[in-house]
C-alpha positions, 0 to 999 in steps of 0.5 A, a space after each residue: 805543293 802537296 802535303 807529306 803523305 806520311 804526315 797526312 796519314 798521321 794527321 788522319 789517324 790522330 783525327 780518328 782517335 780524337 773523334 772516337 774519344 769525343 764520341 764516347 759521350 752520353 747519347 744525344 738528348 734530342 735530334 737537334 743535339 744529335 745533328 749539331 754534334 754530328 756537324 761539329 764532328 764532321 768539321 773537326 775531322 776535316 781539320 777545323 779547330 777555331 770557331 766564333 759564335 754570336 749570342 742567340 737562342 736558335 744557334 744554341 745546339 751548334 754552340 753547345 756542341 762546339 763548347 763541349 768538343 775539345 778539338 775546338 777553340 770557341 771565341 764568343 763575340 757580342 758583334 757578329 761582324 767582329 766574329 766574322 772578321 776574326 774568323 777571316 783573320 784565322 783563315 788568312 793566318 792559317 790557310 784553314 777555315 774557321 767556322 762562324 755560328 750565328 742565330 737567325 735574322 740580321 745576325 746572319 746578315 752581319 756576316 756579309 762584309 766578311 763573306 765578301 772579303 773572303 771571296 775577293 781575297 780567296 780566304 777559306 771561311 765557313 758560315 754556319 747560320 742557324 735558322 727557323 724552320 722553312 715553314 716560317 719563311 715569308 710569314 710574320 714569325 719573329 726574327 725570321 728572314 730568308 737565309 737561303 743563299 744569303 750571300 749570293 754569288 760571294 759564297 763558293 757553295 751555299 746549302 740550306 739544310 732540312 730540319 734534323 733527321 735522326 736517321 742514318 740516311 739523314 746523317 749521311 746527307 748531312 755528311 755530304 753537305 759538310 764535305 761539300 762546303 769544306 771542299 768549296 771553302 778550300 777549293 780553287 779558288 778558296 773562299 767562303 762557304 755557307 751552311 744554313 742550319 734549321 732547328 725547331 724547338 727545343 733548342 736546349 739539350 733536354 731529353 726528348 723521349 724517342 727522339 733519337 734512336 738507340 745506337 745512333 751516334 753523332 758522327 759523320 761517315 767519310 774522310 777523316 782529315 782530307 784537306 783539299 789539295 791544290 791542283 797540279 798544273 796542266 802538263 804544259 803550264 810550267 814548261 810553257 812558262 819556261 819556254 817564254 822565259 828562255 826567249 826573253 831578255 828583259 823579263 819581269 816578275 810581278 807578284 801581287 797580294 795573295 794568301 799563300 806564302 809559298 807563292 812568294 817563295 817560289 817567285 823569288 826562287 824563279 827570279 833568282 834562277 832567271 836573274 829577273 827583277 821581281 816587283 813584289 807587293 807587301 802581301 805577296 810573300 816575296 817582300 820579306 824573306 830569303 832572297 828578297 834583298 837581291 831580287 825584289 825591287 822594294 822601292 818600285 812604287 817610288 821609282 816607277 812614279 817617274 815617267 822617265 824611269 817607267 818608260 826606260 824599264 821596258 820589259 819584253 815579258 811580264 809574268 804576273 801572279 796574285 791579285 793586282 798590286 796595291 801600288 798605283 804606280 806599278 799598275 800604271 807601269 803595266 798599262 804603259 807596257 801593255 804591248 809586251 807579252 803579259 801572262 797571268 798565272 792562276 788556278 782557274 780560267 778567270 778573267 784577271 786583267 782589269 788593267 786591259 793589258 791583253 794579259 793571257 792566262 797560264 792556267 794551273 796551280 801558281 806554285 807548281 807552275 813557278 816551280 816547274 818553270 824554274 826546274 826546266 832550264 828557263 834561261 837567264 835575262 840580260 845582266 844589264 836589265 837586272 842592274 838597271 832595275 837595281 840601280 833605280 831601286 837603290 837610288 830611290 831608297 837612298 833618297 828617302 832614307 833621310 826623310 825616314 830618319 829625320 821626319 815624323 810622318 806616316 811613311 816613317 811609322 811604316 818603316 820603323 815598324 818593319 825594321 823593328 819587328 822580330 823575325 817571323 812576326 805575323 804582321 797585319 797591315 791595315 787598308 787605306 794608307 798603312 798598306 800603301 806606306 808599307 809598300 812605298 817606304 819599307 825596304 825588301 829584306 831577307 829578314 822573314 816577316 809574315 805580312 797579312 792583310 785584306 786586299 780583296 774588297 780593301 775595306 777598313 771594316 773588321 781590320 782589328 778583329 781580323 788582326 786578332 784572328 790572325 794572332 790567335 791562329 799563329 799562337 805567337 805574339 803578332 803585330 798590326 798597323 792600322 789607321 785611326 778611322 780603321 780602329 774606330 770602325 771596329 772599336 768593339 773588337 777592343 771593348 767587347 770582342 777581344 778574346 783573352 790570351 791573344 798577343 797583339 801589338 796594335 800600332 795606330 796612326 792617329 791623324 784625326 781623320 782620313 789622311 788618304 783622301 789628301 791624295 785625291 783631287 777632292 782635297 782642293 774642294 773644301 767644303 765638302 772635303 774636310 767635314 764630309 770626306 776626311 771626317 775629322 775625329 777627336 776620340 781619345 784613344 788613351 781613354 778607349 784603351 783604358 776602357 778596354 783595360 789594355 796598355 796604351 803608349 803615345 809615340 811621336 818619333 821613329 826612335 820612340 816607335 822602335 823602342 815600343 815595338 822592340 821592348 816588351 810591355 813590362 806588365 805583360 812581358 811582351 804578351 797580351 794586347 797593347 796599343 801604341 798610338 803614333 800621332 801624326 799631323 795630317 797636313 805635315 804628313 802630306 807635305 813630308 810624304 810628297 817631298 820624300 816621293 819627289 826626292 825618290 823620283 829625282 834620284 831614280 831618274 838620275 840612273 836612267 
């Protein structure tokens, strides 16, 4: 969906005015300052407004330029890993890249996990790695590694800039590089882009006589605010989808994790138009919002675990959009019905069929393709098809509600949080069990929430930092649900790298280790299961919160958690950072979860 042309023009004029104001500053004292200011101006003129920086000397020109430019909010971080994931959260929450600035050496390499996740999750991200002069590569120079193409195939574009050249031609080449990485970060697919920026001394803003020609301004020619637009679908993509739907009597729409809320909205609109069931991942944009209660099968993860249900719900067309679903049950269902025509909507000609279902691509912007199909008389599905899905989904949900209300296990934590968050809340859902419990035990609802997560490489690293970044991008109180190991893996985000003024309610499931591994066959082999797979821990999260200077609360029931989520902290009025610890016993959780799932499967079977 394109931007409003009038708004785009206003944005461009505003950006030019801000650029003119910024550049009415004293002349750059040396070529490094000129280069850095011009680069930063180029990013600002393209809409970048958040930046993260690590400590270091080689990056000083870039950090000084960012700090002096009031178009940016600059977040200093001790740990570059935390900085990178914070920027990733900004990108996930806003759809616009944040810039991460590092010094040379291993500081730059610390961005690698976030770059991988940005690539896999298709989140826009800009890595600006300061570097020593190229002549020092391969020598014994201090803090020098080869940073060219540091992130390999995971970077959409990587450019190694030459040393600053204080000429109009040099700035033109810099402008071309900024434009290239900007377009790469916001392209199809979006993802990380890398500028490696060489600087020789002096790195501080001292005057170097004759270094910068008189009248040479630190600004880049070119577009003032041109945001890369998503490509329109080929003329036949939406029409082809509509034709497929016209011929189907039992169509199914599957919406997986994605970074574009519009995908979920238009998937819901198409489901309503053709009266087709929609299976929607929590991170799809179609689980919590208008129309979800009627068309989204919120308990599909539970009902499709029953073989009889999965076999009986036999589609004659599957339309897939987004990444593969989080739910293993949904993935098995798609594999089971590989004989049914399956089509994957994607903006590029990529292979997105790891399930080997012989899925065929429909190439084009997914939002535009879904919209065009809905507007092209796609027909309607058989009424008993949608009713059969609704019956099994409703039965599964009703079967687990007594457990969610009367038992204290991780599924009850996910459900209580989903039911209690204010409408519109940005909600970061951590990897491992939290995302799976939200998928299984929260219902589809018309109440809008803004779920966010990192399901590209699906690691637990950086989840707290990413939640902070998403909260910063939203500008409103946000929430996050993570496990205890996830928090400990990124505990520096609380202790040293938590920028002030961000409102985030962090709910931590404390089960003293990796509870997810109880779902795997390795649990039957102990040792090594407990000490080397679960990795029990006894860290006092209350003491961690006290060391970080943030409010901490223990809860041991769904009612207490609902109260904690709905009631603002008396000291902060609901703003600021607070940590709620939900204590769960691992073995009890496994037993309760298993019992609830079996109840749901049995109830769904009864509707077949």
